[in-house]
N, C-alpha and C positions, 0 to 999 in steps of 0.2 A: 679316653687320652685327650688332654687337652695340649692345643698346637704350642710347641716353644717359639716364642718371638725374642728377637734381639733389635737395640736401639741402632740403627743408621742415620747418617747425617749428610745433609744434603750439601756436596762439594762445589757444585756448579749446575746452571742450569740455561737453558739458550732457546730461542724459538728458531726450527730447522725449516718450518712450511706454515700457511696459514691456519692456526686454530690446533699447531700441533708442536709440541714443546718436548727436548731432548733434558732428561734429567741425569745427575751423574751421585752418586751414594759412596759415600763409604764407611765403613763399619765404627760407631763410636770411641770402642776400646782399639781400633788400629790393627785389629788384626784382617788379614783377607779373607775373601767370601770365596771358596772356591766353587765352580759350576763347569758343565760340560756345557758347549754350546749347544743352543736350543732349548734349553732350559730357562724357566720364569722364576721373578719371586712374588712373593703376594705381599702387600700392605694392608694393616690392620689400622682403621681409623675408629679415635674412641667417638662413642655414641652411649646414650642411655637407652634406647632402644633395644634391638638387634645387633650383633656384631657386625660391622661393613668393612669388606676385605674384598681388595680389588689387585688383578692379576697382571705381570708386565712382563712380556719376554725380555731377556737380558739380550742388550744390543752393544756392548764390551767387545769389541776385536782382543781376543789375548794376546798379551805380550805389548798391547800398546798402551795400556792404562792400568793403575790398580785400584782404578771405582768401577763401579758395577751402572752402567748404563742403561736408561729403557728411557722409551718414547709412550707418550699419550697425546691424543687426540682429544682438542675439547668438546664435553657435551653440556651444552645450557642446560641448568639445574641440576648436573649430574654431582652427586656428593663427591669422589673423587677429584672430577673437573676441579670444582669450585677453591676443593683445597690446595692443589698440587699447582693451581694458575694462579696463586694469589701468595705464596709459600715464600720463604726468601730463604736466601744461602745461610747453610748453620743451623736450619731448624732440625730438629729429631723426629725420625720416624720408626714406628713399629714394623718390623719386617718380619716372613718366615720364609724358608726355603734354600736352597732352590728347589723348584719339582719341574716334572714334565717329562714326557719319552719323546718328544718331536727332535729326537738328536739323531746322528747319523751314525747307523749300528752298524755291526761288521756284517752286513749282507755283504752279494757279491754284486751288484747289479751292472751293466754297461752305461747305464745313464740314471744320472740323479735328474729328477724334474722338480723344482722348488719354486711353486709359486703362494704370491701373497696379494693382498690387498690392501694399502694404507700402512699403518704399523706394523701389519704382517710379515711386513720386510724384515724388521729387525733379527731375527734370532736368524736368519739366513746371513746375515754380515756379520755376526757373532763366529759363523762357521767359515770364515773366509779362508783363514790359514789352515784348517782341516781338510777344507777341498781341495786348497794350493797342495798342500803334501799328496793327499791323494792322489790327484792328477798326475804328479812328480813319479810316484810309484807306480802307479799302473797305468801304462801307455793307450789302453784299449779303453779307459772311462771316460765319459765325456759329461758334463754338469752344464744344466741351461736352469737359470733363474730367472721367472717372469714378475713383473710386478706392476699391479694396476693401481692407477689414481686418476683423479678427475680431470687434471688440469698438470700444465708441466712446472705452473709454480708450487703444485702439491706434493710434485716429488720429491725425495729427499734421499740422501746415505748412495746418492748415483754414482757419486765420482769414485768409492769405495769397489762397486761390482765393475765400475769400467777399467779401475787399475788394473784388475787381474785378469780382466778381457782383452786389454792388449797387450800383455806378456803370456798368456797360455791360450793358443787356439781352440782348445778344446774345454774351453768355458766361456758361455754364453750369456750374455744379460738385454735381456726382453723388458721394454718401458712402453706399457700401455695406456690409451689417456681415453676415457670412457665419454668425456666431455669437451673436448678440444679439436678441432679442424685442422689438421696439421699441410703447411704449406712448404715447408722448409724441414723436413725430416730429416734427423740422424738417423744412420743405418740403424740403431739401436730402438727409435721409436716408430710406435704403430699405434693407428686406430682403433677403439671398438674397446669392448671388455676382457679381461686379462683371459677368461676361461675362452673367448675369442680364437686365442692364439694356439689351441691346440692342434685347428685341423694344420697346423704349420710344422707339426712338431714327428709325424711319420711316425707315430706309436708303433713300437715292437714290443708286444705286452713279455714275453719272455725276458727282454733284455732291461725294461723302464722302471724305475720304483716313481712314486707320485709324492711329492710331501705338500700339503694346502694348509695355507694360515691367514687368517684376518677376518673378513667380516661373515656371518654364516650364510649368507645368501648367495656369496660367490664359492662357502664352500659346499652347500650343498647341490646347489647346479655343476660345480666343478667335479665332484663324486659322481652324481647321476651320470656325467659325461664319460668319466671313466669306465663306470660299469657299463656303458653301452658300448665301449670302445673292446672290453674284453677282460679288463680289470678284473680280478678280485678283491675285497676291500681291505684283505692284508696288504696290497700292491698299495693302496693309499691312507698316509697316514695324514690324519687332521687334527687341527687345533684351533677351536672358535673363538674368536674375542666378543665377550659377551657384554655390553653394554648395560 
């Protein structure tokens, strides 16, 4: 069965970190695109050869915008990168979706641990209102977001997570730098790869549910660590970003 696509228009775009762009889309016919936080859209690019498709997690915080936002990292020579880093506002793209199962399901964990690298943090940004609501409804629930980047200049959407952490003591945000030495670290900043932060989490197998989103190397390493701690594969949900 052929995939049904629809046109979306670039409403705005901006650079949010070196080599990272945030792009906002609207449906060309003006209708809304409903999604569940954690889902992704797929962009379809014209080609004389085989179809070219690239998928991006939706970064929009529900209730703050009518656009569908996503973030893309530049990859030299990448088909999608070269198009999207040289595209103008108002341009049309063919889109399908939303898709994906990296959503907050109706499980009953005592703690969500949401781990990401790079643009893998975008679905967790979209989840923020949902996370806030769940924390308000369940006084025993805890949520931890771990974001891994190379250096401070590579981090983005940090303020969105810190804003919730400042008002909700059972929400934590931890930012890890793999290539920066910290001499004046803020309370949420750490050195090392994001999976190095697992040692600080004091995993409780019966209570924790782990989400992994980002580059395949991190996900494979983090998944292996989780299995070593005793998690089952059903307790670790994964979404890899393949270039």
